[in-house]
Structure formats: structure tokens, C-alpha cells
N, C-alpha and C positions, 0 to 999 in steps of 0.2 A: 777633401772637402768639396773640390770641383765635382768629382763624380757624384756626391750626394746630392748637390744642387742640380744636377742633370737628371738625376732619378725622380727628385721632388717635381721638376718641371716637367717631365715625360707624364708622370702620374696626373698632374693638374690639367694637361692638354687632354689626355684620355678622358678625364671625368667630365671634362666639358664638351668633347667631340661625341662621345657615346650616345646621349640623349637626343642630339641633333641627327644622328645617323639613323635613329629608329622613329621616325615621326608617326607611323601607324600605332606602335605599341603607346606612345606618348599620347595620342590622340584617345585612343580607347581609355587610358589612366584617367584623362581629362574629361572624358564624355565630350570629345570634339565632334566634328561632322562625321557622319557615317556610323555613329555609335548608339546604343541604346543604354540609357543609365536607370538602374534600379536603384531606388531608395528604400531601405527597410525602416521600419517602425522605429527601430533604435537609433536611426540617423546614420547607419552605415551605408555607404554607396559602392555600388559595383558596375563595372562599365563592360559592354561586350560589343565588338565590332559587328555591324548588321550582316556583313558577307560571311561571318562564322555562325550564324544562327540558322537552323533548318526549319523550326518552328516553335511556335509559342503556344504552352497549354495552360489553360485556367482550370481550376477545380470549383465544383459547385460549393457554396458556402456551406459549412456543417457537413460536408461529405467528401470523400477522396475519389468520388467518381468523377471524372472529365466531362465537362459538357461538351457535346459532339459540334464540331464547327462544320464549316463547308467542307473542307478537305475530306473530313471522314466520310462523306456521302458520295464524292467524285466517282464516276464510274458506271458501270453497267450491273443492273439487277434484275434478277429473275423473279417474276410474281405471277400471280394467278388472277384472273378476271372475277372470280366467285363461282365460276361454273366449272372450273377444271381446265379452262384454256390457258396455257402459258404464253407470257409475252415477256418482253424486256423493256426496263426503263434504263435510259442512260442520262445521267447528270452531268452537264459540262461545267468548267469552271467559270464561264461567262454568265451563268445563271439560266442558261436555256436546256430544256428538257426536252427528249425525244422518247417514243416510244413505238413498238411495232404492232399495236392493236388500236383501232379508233383513230381519233385526231392524234397525228404523229408528233404535233409541237406544242409546247407548253413553257412556262417559266418555273423556277424554283428558288426557294430560300430556306433557311433554316431558322426555326423559332422554337425556343425552349428545348433545344438538343434534338428536334425531329425535322426531317426534310419535308417541306410543304409544297407540293407541286400543283400549279393550276394549268388545266389543259384548255386548249383552244376551243374544244366542244362543251365547256362549262363543267366537266368533272373535276374533281379535285383529289388527290392522293396523298397519304401523309406516310412516309417511311420512318419506322421509329425501332429503337431497341426496347425489347420487353424480356427481362430475364437476361439469359445469355442468347437469344435470338433475337431476329428482326421480323417485322410485320409491315404490312401494307394495308392501310384503312383506305377505302374508296368512298366517296362522297359524290353522288349523283347532282346534276344540275338542279339547282334551287336549295339544296340542303347547305346548312352551315356546318363550319367544322366543330361546333358545339353540340349539334345533333348527333343521333346514333348513325355510325357509317353505314353505307349501303351493303358493304361485305368488308371482311377483314380476312387476309390470307397471308400465308409465310412470304418473306422477302429474304432472297439469298443474294449475297454479293458475289459476282462471278469473276472478279479479278483479284489478282494475288496482292497482298499488301505487303 
């Protein structure tokens, strides 16, 4: 009888100690600090530790195509100026853009799945996916992005993904 009491006592101690020994797992289950909680339409909840997440992707409503975010455009792109001269555009994480032709500096952001670049000399470039390729549309100073572009050329991402 004493050995049965000892076994029950040992099991009770283990049941109480194991949840305390794994606070990170418990925090993720409860949606504690450092977690993201997703609540589904049917009321189910799922928690993830932020440190375990590499990226979050959202799909376009009514489509399975993912909206291109900032990370999608980061890096170096080989483009053309419309006359056959090649140059590079580099898009940095802090919103700074650089190019190897004309005004070297600009800023960029993503709007509707396309990277919009505003250069210090007044030009604007838009990098976007068309079909299975990318293109750069350039707008000279004074033109709006709703006008016809001044030129449209191929854009090639030059860094491995």
C-alpha cells in the first residue's frame, strides 16, 4: 500500500512540475508575450512563438497569388533605360533606393504588389511582375503614375533567392 501511495505521489508531483518547467511552450499555448495568436472564423485559436516565424504571407482576396511585399523586391535589379543602356537598381530594407545611372538616390515603397521608386531627379520607376517575368516602367518628371510610362523595359533580379 505504501508503494502505491508513493507512486501516486510521484505522478502528482510530475504533473505539477512539467508545465512549470516548460514556460515557453505554455506561453505559446496561451498566447503569452512573444507569441502571435491566430483566431479562425470557427473560433479555433492557434499560437506561434514569434522567434519561430520566418515570414508571414497573405493572399490576394479571391486568388491564390501572394501579394508581393517589401522583402520580395529587396536587392539588386538589372534594368534598361529605354535606349538599350543597362543599369542597376538596388532596393534596401530601410526604403532607400540606389541606381547606377542618373540621380543615384531615391526612396521606394510597395503599393498594390509593385515597387514604386521616387528618384531625387524627379523620375519614378515601378518594378512589377507581369506574367512570369518582371518589368520596369519609367515615368519622367512631371508625369503621374496613372499616365503612360515614358518607357517600359525588362527587369531582372540579380541575386539568388
